C-alpha positions in Angstrom: 23.2 65.8 84.5 23.9 64.1 81.3 22.0 62.0 79.5 23.2 58.7 78.0 21.7 59.8 74.4 24.7 62.5 75.3 27.3 60.1 77.3 27.3 57.8 74.7 27.6 60.8 71.7 30.5 62.0 73.6 31.9 58.8 74.3 31.6 57.7 70.8 33.6 62.2 69.9 36.3 60.4 72.3 36.6 57.1 70.9 37.1 58.9 67.3 39.8 61.2 68.7 41.9 58.2 70.3 41.8 56.5 66.7 42.7 59.6 65.2 45.5 60.4 67.7 46.7 56.4 67.5 47.4 56.4 63.9 48.8 60.0 64.3 50.9 58.6 66.1 51.3 55.1 64.4 52.6 57.7 61.5 55.3 59.3 63.4 57.2 56.1 65.0 60.6 56.3 64.1 62.1 52.5 62.4 63.0 49.8 64.6 67.1 48.9 63.8 67.3 45.1 64.3 70.5 43.1 64.3 70.7 39.3 64.3 74.4 39.2 64.7 76.3 39.5 67.8 79.5 40.4 66.5 80.7 43.7 68.0 79.8 47.1 65.8 80.9 50.5 65.8 79.7 52.5 68.5 77.8 55.7 66.9 79.2 59.3 67.0 77.2 62.2 67.7 76.6 64.0 64.7 74.7 66.6 66.5 74.8 68.4 69.7 76.9 68.1 73.0 80.3 66.1 72.0 81.1 63.0 74.2 83.0 59.4 73.6 80.4 56.7 72.6 80.6 53.6 74.1 81.5 50.3 72.6 78.6 47.2 73.3 81.0 44.1 73.7 79.3 41.5 71.8 76.7 44.2 70.6 75.7 47.3 69.1 74.2 51.1 70.0 70.5 52.1 69.1 70.5 54.8 67.2 68.0 57.6 66.9 66.8 60.5 65.0 65.7 64.0 65.8 62.2 65.0 65.9 62.2 69.2 67.2 63.9 68.7 70.9 63.7 65.4 71.1 66.0 62.5 70.5 63.7 59.2 69.6 64.5 56.1 70.0 62.1 53.1 68.8 62.7 49.5 71.1 61.0 46.6 69.9 60.6 43.7 72.7 60.4 40.5 70.7 61.5 36.5 71.0 65.2 36.0 69.7 67.3 33.4 69.1 71.1 33.6 70.4 74.0 31.4 69.7 76.2 31.1 72.7 78.9 28.8 70.8 78.9 27.4 67.7 75.8 25.2 67.5 74.3 26.0 71.0 71.1 28.3 70.3 68.9 29.4 73.0 65.6 30.8 72.4 65.6 34.4 74.6 63.4 37.4 74.5 65.3 40.7 74.0 65.2 44.0 71.8 65.7 44.9 68.4 66.4 41.4 68.0 69.0 41.2 70.6 69.3 39.8 74.3 70.2 41.6 75.9 69.2 44.6 74.3 71.1 47.4 72.2 72.6 50.3 74.6 70.4 53.7 74.7 73.5 56.4 74.4 72.0 60.2 75.3 73.6 63.2 76.7 72.3 65.3 80.2 69.6 67.6 79.3 68.8 65.7 76.5 64.7 65.1 75.9 63.8 61.6 75.0 61.3 60.1 73.5 61.3 56.2 73.3 58.7 54.2 71.8 58.4 51.1 72.5 56.5 48.0 70.7 55.2 44.8 72.6 55.4 41.4 70.1 55.6 39.2 72.9 53.4 36.3 73.4 52.6 38.3 76.9 52.1 42.2 78.5 55.4 43.9 79.3 56.6 47.6 80.5 60.2 49.2 80.1 61.7 50.5 83.9 64.3 53.1 83.5 66.5 52.1 86.3 68.3 54.1 88.7 67.0 57.3 86.9 64.6 60.1 87.9 61.5 60.2 85.9 58.2 61.2 85.8 56.3 59.1 88.3 54.3 58.3 85.4 57.3 57.0 82.9 58.5 54.9 85.4 57.5 51.5 84.2 56.0 49.4 86.6 52.9 47.8 84.7 49.5 48.3 86.8 51.1 51.0 89.3 52.2 53.5 87.4 50.8 52.5 83.6 49.1 49.7 81.8 50.6 46.9 80.3 51.9 47.7 77.3 49.4 44.3 75.5 51.2 42.4 72.3 51.0 44.2 69.2 51.0 48.1 71.1 53.4 50.4 71.6 53.8 53.1 74.3 55.8 55.9 74.1 58.1 57.0 77.3 58.7 60.5 77.6 61.3 62.5 79.4 64.3 64.8 80.6 67.7 63.3 81.3 68.4 64.9 84.6 71.9 63.4 85.4 74.7 61.4 83.8 75.3 58.3 84.5 75.2 54.2 83.5 71.9 52.9 83.9 70.0 50.1 82.6 66.7 49.4 81.2 64.3 46.0 82.0 60.8 45.2 82.1 58.4 45.6 85.5 56.1 43.3 84.1 56.2 40.0 84.9 59.7 40.9 85.4 61.5 38.0 87.2 60.2 35.7 83.6 61.2 38.7 81.2 64.6 39.6 83.0 65.7 36.1 83.1 64.4 35.1 79.5 67.0 38.2 78.3 65.1 41.1 78.1 67.8 44.0 79.6 69.4 46.2 77.8 72.0 49.2 79.1 71.1 53.5 78.9 74.4 55.5 79.6 73.9 59.1 79.6 77.1 61.5 79.3 78.0 63.9 81.2 77.2 67.7 79.4 79.8 69.3 80.8 83.3 67.4 77.9 85.4 67.8 81.2 83.5 66.0 83.7 85.1 62.3 84.1 86.2 62.6 80.6 87.3 59.1 79.6 89.7 57.6 76.6 87.1 54.8 76.3 84.1 53.4 77.3 82.8 49.9 77.4 79.6 48.3 78.4 
């Protein structure tokens, strides 16, 4: 039976290890690009890996990524944003990386993706990857498959993309409020086989 002193010592070691892990993890977080403009931006063409026809996000943009070994890394930031729907008509919303809806995420079937999600909202949040086949712990349902991401915290999602298709991401943490405030975005997974339903143009 473990003594109280032994328990406290073990707890201190675990806390220290967690703190170190957190610092290392924070140091490895990729930059979080952001934009305030609603102008449509050019798509991002693949510079490595399988070729594909990148999507054009109407009134939006594609989230850049970096390669870290075999992993394609993205950084989403959940935050309040201001969206101008018409000249002089500005609305306070919640979104990702300065936009609502958030930027489009693009990858290829078979890619391993690591997505850092930083919460700059005044309440907790998560990200659910709608329609994707994932490990249960990566499904983004706050309080069920993962802890809620508290304000100021960053959570890391890691999974392999098993199927191609057009999906979306959105919160599953106070989702009725957060989705109504604008928190959603598209996740496009291109087929690894270039001949499978090849398209000339692709829009979301």
